[in-house]
N, C-alpha and C positions, 0 to 999 in steps of 0.2 A: 638389522641395524641400518639406519638411514645413512646413505653415502653423503660425504661432504662435496661442496662445489669443486674443491681441488681434486678429489678422487674421480669425480665425473669428467672433469676436463682431461685427466690422464687417460681414462678409458676411451673418451672420444678421440683423443690424439692417437692412441694405439689403433683404433678402428680406421682412422684416416690413413694410417700407414698401410694397413691391410688392403684398403681400397686402392691405394696407389699401386701396390704390388700387382693387384689383379687387373687394374684398368690400364696402367701406363708402362709398367716395367717390362723389360725383356723383348722389346720390338727389334726385329732383325731387318737388315738392309739386304734386298735382293736386286742385283744389277739388272737394269732393264725393266723392272717392275715397280720398285719403290721410287717415287719421285725424288729427284735431287733438287731440293729447295734452295733458294738463295739466302734464306733466313728462316728463323723459327725460334720459338720460346723453348728454353732448356730449363728443366726444373725436376725436382724429386719430391719425396714426401714432405720435406721441410717446408716448402712453400705452401702446400695444402694444409699442413698442420697449423702454421701461423695464420693463414687465411681464416680457417675455421675458428681458431682461438679468438681472433679479432671479432669475428661475427658474434661470438657468444657474449662479448661485452655489449653489443648492440649500441655502441657509441655512434657509429655510422659516419660522422664527419671526421675531420682531422683530430687525432688524439695521441695516445702514448706511442703507438707505432710510428706515427708521422714524425714525432719528435726524435725518436731513436734513429729513424732512417736519415733524417737531416744531419744528425750528429755524426753518424757513420760515414755519410757521403763527404761531409766537410773534412773529416779527418783523413779520408782517403786521398782527396785531391789537394789538400793543404790550403783550404780557404777558411776564413773566419766565420762566414755566414753561408748557409745553404737554405733556400726557401722552396719548399715543395709545392708544385702546382699540377694542374690536371693534364698537361701535355707539353711536349717540347715546343709546339707552336705557341702556346700560351706563355711559355718561358721566354721565348723570343719577344713576344709582345710586351711582357712585363719588363724585361731588361731594357729595351729601348725606350719604352714609355717612362720608365723611372728617370731617364735623363732629361725628360721634359718637365720634371717636378720643380716647383719653386724652391725646394730644398737645395737644388743645384746652384742657386743664386744666379749671378750674371752669366754663368756658363751653360745654363739650361738650354736645351734645344727648343727652337721656336719654329712655327710654320714657315716654310720656305727655305729653311736651312738644308744643306746638302749632306748626304751620307754616302760615302764611297762603298761600293760592293762589287760583286761580279755577276755577269749575266748567265754563267754556267753554274747553276745551283738549284736549290730547292725553293719553292715559292715562299715558304714562311720565314726564310731569312730576309726576304725583300718586303713582304707584306706589312710588317710593323712600320717600316719607313713610310709607306704610302698611307697607312691607317693613322699615322700621327701628322699627316699633312706636311711631311718632309719630302725632299726630292732625291730619289736614288740616282747615283752616278755610276754607270756600268763600265767596268774594265774587263779586259780579256784575261784569259788564263794561259798557263803553260801546258803544253802537251807532256804527258808522262806523270806530272804531279797533279794537274788539273786544278791548281791553285792560282791565286792572283799573280799576274805579271808585275812584280814589284817595281820593275824599271819604269812602268807607266804611271806610278803613283803621282809624281809631280805634275804630269800632264792633266791629272784629274782635279788638281787644286784650283779653287776659285775663292773669292772673298766670302762666299757663303758656306764653304766647307767647314763642318763642325764635328763630324764623326766618321768612323769606319765600322761597318758591320759585315763580318766575313765568317763563313764556315770553314773548318778544317776538312777539306774534301775527302770523304770516305775514310776519315781518321788520319789522313796524311797531313801533318801540321804545315801551315804556310811558313814562309821565312819570317819568323817572329822577330828576329834581330833587326832586320831592315824595316819591317812594319812598325816596330816600336820606336826606332830612330825617327821615322816619319811622324809618328804620333807625337813624340816629345817636341820635335822641331816646330810643328804647327799647332801645338796645344789642342789636340783633338781627343775625343773619347774613342775608345776601342771596345766594341762588343764582340766577344769571341763566341761564335756558335759552335759548340762542341757536341751537338746532338748525335753525330756519328763518331765521336772521337774520345769517348770516355776511356781513360787509361793511356792515351798517347802522351808522349813526353817530348820536350824540346830542350836540349842542353840539360837533360836530367830532371827537368821541372815539368809538372803536369800542365798541359794546355788548359786554358781557362783561368790561369792564375797570372797571366801576363797583362791583360787588359784591365779595364775598369770593372767590367761585369761579364759574366759568361753564362751559358745555358747548356742544358743536357736534356735528352729525350729518353723515355722509357717505354716507347712503343715496342711491340714484340720483336721487331726486326733489329733492335739495337742491342748494345752490349749487355745490359740487364733490362728486365721488363717488369712493369706493374700492370701490364695490359694497356693501360693509358697512363700517362704521367710525364712530368718534366721537373727540372730543377733550375733555379737561378742561383748562382753563387758569386760571391764578391768578398773583398776585404774592406770595402768602404761602408762605414756604418750609415751614412746618409742614403746611399743607394739602396742598402738593405732595408732601411726604414721606408723608402719610397716604394720599393717592390712589394713589401708586405702590405702597405696601405692599398696600392692598386689591386692587389690580389684579393684583399678582404673588403670589398665593397667601396673602397676609397676612404675608409674611416681613419680618423686620426688616432684612435685608441689602439694600443698594442697589446692589450690583455689577450692571453691565449683563450681558446674555447673553454667555457666553464669557469673562467676566472673573472674577478671583478676588482676594480680599484687598485691595480698593480702600482700605479703611479702615486697613489695616495691623494690625488687631486680630482677625483671623478666629478665632484660637484662644486669645484671652486675656481674653474678656469674661465677665461674670456676668449671666445672664438668667433671671428668674423663679426657679424651683426646679431649674433644670438644673445639671448639674455645671459647675464653673468651667472655662472654655476650650472649652465646647461649640461645635462648628462653626457660625459665625455664618450661613452660608448655609442652615442648617436651624433657625434660630430664628424663631418666628412671634409677632409682637407684635399682630396683628389677626386676626380671623376673616375671611379673605379669599376670593378667587376667582382663577381664571386668565382674565383678560379682555383678553389681548393680541391683536394682529393679526399676520398674516403679513407678511413684508417685501415680498412680491409685491403685496399691497394698498397698502402704503405707497409703493411705486414709482409706482403710478398717481397717488397723491396728489401726489407731487413734480412730475409733469407737469401735473396739474390746477391746482396753485397758480399756475403761470406764466400760466394763462389766466384766473384769477379776476377781475382788474380788468375785463377786457372782458366777462366773464360778468355782472358786476354792472351794467355800463352797459347791456347788452342787456336785463336785467330792468327797469331803470328806464325804458328806451325803450318796452318792451312795455306796461308799466303806463300810460305816458302815452297810448299808442294806444288801449288799452281805455277809459281815462277820457274821452278826446275822443270816441270813438265811442258810448259809452253815455250821454253827457249828454243826448242827444235823448230818452232814455227815462226821465228822472229822475222823471217822474210816477208811474212804476211801481216804481222801484228806489231804494234807499239806496246811494249810492256811497261808497267808502272815503275816509278822511281820514288824511293823515300826521300823526302827533303833532307838536305845536309843538316847534320847535328840533331836529327830527330829519330825517335823510335816509335813508329805508329802501332797502335793496337788495331790493326786493319779491320775496318767495317766490311770491306769487299776487295775484290781483285779486279781493277779496271783494265780493259783491253780496248785498243783502237785498231780497226782494220786500216792498213796502210793505203795511201793513195796508189792507184794502179794495181791493187790486188784483183785477182780474177773472180772475185765474188764480193757481195755487199754484206754489210752488217745484218740486214734483214734476212738475207738468204741463209746466213749461218745461224742466226738466233731462231729462225723458224725451224731449221733442221734439228737444232738442239731441243727445242720445245717438243717436237714430234717424238723425240727419244726420252722425254720426261725430265729434261734438264732446264731448270729455270735460269733466266738471266734478266737483267733490268738495264734500261738505258741510263745515261748519266742525268737523272732527274728531269728537269725541265728543258734540257738542251740549251738553246738560246732563249732565255725567258722573255726577252724583248719582242720575240716573234710569237709568243703565246697569245691566244685571243684576249684574255683578260688584261693584258699589259700593253696592247697596241697604242692605246690613247692616253696612258697615264703621263703625267708630267715627269720628265726624266732628262738626263744628259747621257750620251753614249760617247765614250772615248775611243776613237779609232774604228777600225772595220770589224773588230771582234772575230778575226779570221780563225783563230784556234777554237773559239767557242762554237762557231759554225761547223768546223771540222768535227768537234766532239758531238754536236747535235746529230750529225749524219753518220758517224763512224764508231762512236764509243759505246761500250756496254760493260757490264760487270758480272762476275761470278760471286757466289757467296763464300765467306770465310768463317761463318758462325760456328760455334762449338759442336753443333750437331752434324757438321760436315765431316763425314768419316773419310779416311784416306782412300778407301775403296770407291767412294763416290767420285772423288777427284780422278782416280785412275780410270774409272768408267767414262767420265766426261772427256778425258784426253783421248781415249780410244774412239769416241764418237767424233771428236774433231778431226782426228786422223782419217776416219772413215769418210767424213764429209769432203776433206781435201782430196782423197783418192777418187771419190765419186766424180768430182769436177775435173780430175786429171791434172792436179798440181803436185802430186806426190808420187 
């Protein structure tokens, strides 16, 4: 008797689980042999099963899994709109570019307007400012939190200031109460870069839901992964409409893939100088891109979202283990501090080598690397000193003293859910070994 499509899908799903069990399950950690990664993708058979199920549809572009993932994400963070895109970097580009849309009216960002940010961060928090012909205004950060020095915000204000675009560093929320006071006082836009901060809360509310628009990344190092992918989320319907347009070639039409004439006016509108009744699916109200994802990626996200709460708890627990273990070395290290009123879903555990320590960051991280322990610097360090940013139009507020200190002395360990307690224990033993080797313990 011929099998039905449903039966075949069930059999394929069962075989995928068997494959997972053979290929991926049961790997053991061996101290000194198994690398201690700073990040990595965590998955089980569910991700593979949904990935294969999606591939059997052969829809390829965004579809049913994309819609489900957007709904699940919006429900988790508490936003009205969530728009999936192909990377966190694209999410940042879409979020800020949306604020240049004519839909924003008189408040729209225009070339030459200034956007406040920090110099100690990741390039793609800054790049959309430059790509939209806006001017970044760089502020310093606090040591310990590595977030913006909110006391310096007023120093950054000028008659051209129109927005703030900041990341919650390593998932540690910045002082949103004071930032929002500043935003309201000066009628500014706030873009929250939550690419490292999915699940972090401030005053019990998810980061990304305070400002006008926010972003998230699903690169393998982040809290959940699609391999590549990002999300823009907002409660503002005009911003959501602009983001969707810029993501989907700049078109004015909001029909989903495979749908037609959702508005009921496909051939009856007047747009620009086009003939009356020009096909709405080919009307472009923004100069946009194609920044969608495949439904196969989104299928992975649907499975990952179900694991997100325990991923977050694992990150918090690993942070606690690092903190407890490194306290014995505080004479040499500045340990991280959670922002007041926040509960970070820690992306990593940042450490700074104190001034006057008998070793450098590079000496320590090289020693750790030789023992199979991965670390990373605090992203770009001082981005104004990076080759690509030396000659951009910008304003720099103050000496960026703490940013330069972080550039030279700060690094971080991983907290991701694949970080087992015995990995942290081994790493602490290696740090002690290093300190004994140089005669400080």
